[in-house]
N, C-alpha and C positions, 0 to 999 in steps of 0.2 A: 707167669701168664695171669692177667687180670681176671676178676670174676666174670666180667662181661664177656671177654675173649673166650673164656672157658665155656660159658653158656652157648656161645655161637658155634664153638667147636662141636657141640653135641647135636646141632641141628642136622636133619637129614640132608644129603648132598642136594644143591640146588635151591633149597628152600630159602637160604640166606639172600641169594641173588634176586629170588622173586619178591622178598620182603622189601629190599632195597628199591626194585623197580616200581612197585606198588607205591611206595613212599614217595618217590620222585614224581610219579604221575599225579599225585594228589596235590603237588605245588602248582597253583594256577600259572606262574610265569615260567615253569620249567620248559626249555624248547622242545624236548621229546613230547611232552604232553600236548603242546601246541601242534606239532606235526600230526599226531594222532587224530587231532580234531578235523583233519582233512580226509580221513579215510572212511571207507565204507562201514567200518565197525562203529564209528561215531555216529554216522547217519542212522544206523539202527537204534543206537542209544538215544538220539535225539527224538526218534519217533515213540520210543518207549516213554520218554519223558514228557512228551506231548500228551500221551494217553493218561498219564498220572496227573499232570498239571496242564490241563487244556488253556487256562488263562495265559499262560506263557506266550501263546501264539498270538502276538499282538495284532496282526492284521486279519486274523480269522481265516486265512486261507487254507487251513488243514495241513500245513507244512511248517514245521518248527525249525527255523535256522539257527546257526550258531550265534548270530548276532541277537536273535530274540531270546534264546536261552540265557545268554550272558546278561542281557538287559533285565530279564525277568529276576534273575537271581539277585542283581544289584538292587532292584526295586522292591525285592521281598515278594514278588508275585509268584515264585516257583513252588511255594508251599513249604519251604525248608525253614522259614522263620515266621513272618506274619503273612503267610500266603493268602492267596484269593483263589481257591479251588472253585470248580464249577458250582454255581448257584443251585441249590435244590429248589423244588417248588414246581409241581405239575401245573400245567395251564388248566384254566376252568373249562375251556373248550379245546380238545386236542384233535389233530388230524381232520379238520373241517374241510370239506371238498369245496372248492371255489371254481373248478372247471372240470372238463371231462377226463383229463389224463390222470393216471394214477399218482404223479407227482404234484398235481395241483391241489395241495392240502396246506392248511396253515393252522398255527396254534395261537390261542388268545389268552392273555392274562389281564383282567380288569384291575384298574387302580380303583382305590377307594375314592368315591366321589358321590356328592349329593345330586349332581346334575350331570348331563352328558360331558364326558371327559375328552380331552384331546387324545390322539393315538400315535404311537411311534411304530412304524412298520419297517421291518428289517429283513434284509436278503443275505443269505449266507455266502461265503466264498467258495472257491474250489475250481478256478479255471473253467467255469460253465461246463464241467464234466464230472464234478464231485461235490461233496458237502451235504450239510443237512441243517435244518431250521433250528435244531437243538443248540446250535453254536451260540445264539443269542444269550443264552444263560451264563455263558463264561465271561461275558463282557461287563465291565463296570456299569455302563449306561443302562443295563436292564435293571438293576436295583434303583439306581438313581432316578429313573423314569417313574417307577412305581411309587417311590417315596414322594416325587413331585406331583402326584396325581395324573400321570400320563400313562394311559394303558399301552399294552404292548401286543403287537402282532408280529409273528415270525413265519416267513413263507418259504416253502419249497417250490421249485419251478422246474421245468423241463431242462434236462441236461442236453448238450449239444448233440450227444448220440441219440436223443429221442426226437430231436428237431433242431436243425441249425437257425441261426438268426433269420427272422425276428421272434422265433417261438419264445425263447426265455424272456425277452422284453415284454412281449404281449402278455405272457403269464403274469409277469409283475404288475403291469398296468391293470389287468383284470382283477388281481387281488386287491388293489386299491379301490376299485369299482365295487368289489364285493363287500368290503369293509363299510363302504357308505350304504350299501344295500342292507347290511345288518345294524345300522347305526342305532335304530330305536330299540331293538332287541338287545344289543349289548351295551346300551348306555354310552354311546359314542357321539361326539360332536363332528359331524361330517365336514364342517367348515374349518377344523383344525386337525390337519393330517401332516406329520413329518415322516420323511423317509430316511433311512440309512442302510448301510450294508458294508461288507468287508471284500476287498479285492474284486472278483468278478461281480459280486453282489452290489458293491459300491458303484460300478460302472452301470449296472442295471438300475440302481436307484437314481443316478445322475440322468440316465436316459429318459427315465419317466419324468423326472422333475423338469427338464428342459424341453421335452417334447411337446407338440401341440396336442390338445385334448383329444383322446381317443374315444370319447362318448359317442354313441349312435342314437340320436334322439328318437328316430322313428322305429328302432328296434323292438321286436316283440319280446326280447329278453330284458327283464327289469335290471339285471346287472349291468348289461351293456349300455343302458341308458345313462348310467351314473357317470360323473366327470372323473377323469384320471389325474387331474391337476392337484397340486399339493401346496401346503403352506410355506414349508422349508425343507431343507435336506442337510445331513451331516454324515456324509459318507467317508469311509476309510479306505485309502489306497486305491481309489478307482481311476483307471486311465481316462482321460477326457477324449481320446481318440483311438481308433481300432485299425488303422491302415498302415501299410508299409511305410508310406511317405511320412506319416506322423511319428512313427517310431524312429525313423532315420533322422528326421529333422530335430527331434527334441531329445531323444536319448542317444543318438549316434549309432543305433544297432541296425544290422541288416539281416542277421540270423534270428528268424522268429520260430517259436516253439510250435509243436503239432497241436496244441490246444487252441491257438489262434486260427490255424487252418481249420480245424474241426469245427470251430463256431460258425464258419461260412461254407461248411460241406466241401472244404478243398482237401486234397491229398498231397499236394506238393506246394513249394513256394511259387512256382510258375502258375499253377492253377489259382493260388491265392491272389496273385498279382493280375489275373485276367480282368478285362473291362467290366464284366458282369459283377465279379467279386468287389472291384473298386467301388462300384455304385452301392453296393450293400454296405461295405465298410464305411462309407460316408454316412449313410444312414444310421448305422450302428453307433456312430460317434457322437456322444453328448454335445461336444463342442459345435458341432454342425447345426444343432437346433437352438442354440442360445439366442435369446431375444429379449426385449426391453420389458416383457411382462413375466419374466421368470422369477422363481422364488429366492430369497436369501440362502446363501450356502455356507456351511462350516466344513472345510476340507482338511484331511489330515493324511500325511504321506511319511514314507520312510526317507532317510538320507537328507542331503542339503544340495542346493543348486550347483555348487562348484564341482561336484563329483561327475556331472555330465559334461561332455559326451562320454559314453562308455566305449570300450573296445567293440568294433563291429560285430564280432562273433561272441560277444559276452553271453553268459547263460541267462536265460529269461529270468530266473529267480533273482538275479542280481539287479534288474532294472524295472521290472513290470509294476512294482509298487512305488517307484521313485517319484519324488517331487517334480522332476523334470516333466513328467506326463500330466501334471496338474496345473503347472504355471501358465500355459497358454489359456486355460479356462478362467484363471483369476485375471489375466490380462484382459480377455473379452468383457468380463463382468465390470472391471474398472472402466473400460471405454464405454459401457452401456450405462454407467452410473449406478450399478447394482451393488448390493452388499455381498461380498465374499471374503471370509477369513480363511487364510490357508496357513497350516501348521506343518512343521517339519523339524528334523533334528537341529537345524540352525535357529529356529524360532519355535521352540516347542510349546505345546498347549499347556496352559496353567491348569493345575488340579481343578475340576469342576467347571471348565470352560465350555465344553459341549452342552452339558445339562443346563448351563446359564443361557447359552444360545437358544436352546429348545424352549426354555420357559418363557424367554422374552418374546419369541415369535408365536407361541401357542397360548398366550394369554388371551382371555375373552375380553370384552369391552369394559368389564368391571376390574381389569387387571388381575384376575385370577387364573390359575392354570387349570385346576381341577374341578371348577364349578361349571354351572351351565353356561353354554356360549350362545350366540346368536346365529341361528341356522340361516342359510341361504335358501332361495325359493326351492321348493320341492326337494329338499335334503340334497342339493346340488346334482339333482337329476338332469337339470338344464345345464349344459356345458358352458364353460368359458369359451368365448369365441376362439377359433383357432387362429394361428398366426403363421406368416411365412418365415422361413429360415433366413437369417442374415448370412450372406455368402461372403 
């Protein structure tokens, strides 16, 4: 008997099989390891991994998928090699209240700037029923903006359990108005405001960017008098439509998740498809508000166009961040002659492309991003004229 065989013979009964099993599971391409990736055990492991490596959550929706975990490992974002863990650094102003609800709070990180700096406003993901403003610190754009002289605002907003649509969108718009209200105190240029977000927060950002101005010029509230219009937007994985018809036409799906029902106060698909809800879904859809005076967009999505349509009963996590839900907005912008870059797995974003887009559109008249800009009258208290939606 060989020395190795002799050693194995001394192992306690069952230990040898366990060692072999663990060794096989460590092999990335071993079929059994791949099968286990579809089990509930792996789901638990994915969430543990998310807690340890939040930057692996590429779309920032608070759910780490197998694809995101694999992509993060290959890209070195998981923390196992050249990782990018959550970025440390407390905001200068934390949990600042911008409205009456307990979730109407935001954090502010000022960029180093001699004069009023442009600002990047971020809305977290979470299916309109979860998430937190701290998510912005896990995203590469956080440090890129600060390095480029762009201040950062990250916003919490009401969950759909606190108030269905339009509550989350109106909160986001008020946050933009509040930022302008604080412009002098926080050394912000109110004429240079960019929006972004992930997943639900991306849809929220798109809605504000494309919606007519929500300013109320005659309001006694000085925040409400400020404009909600913005300079540009760079949302990640935000659907441009929120109706059953939109999801069926562009993703091929008819089975919608409870999170979408909840956003409109519905308790079933039938209630979601009611005439009243359909009107709300149209108003909640950024695409419905697109007009010729809308700002430039930089859109990022998962997947590639050829993957759609999906199975009619596909799980929501498989299609809700897919590029098929952003392409109609790109087509509308092209028809209007407006700037809209769209990135997905088929045409991925080059490193630094998003920050380059932001720098280009947030420059002042001297071509600088972080120096003083030229303000509009009354610090944009006078709103941009409203516009009708193109149907």
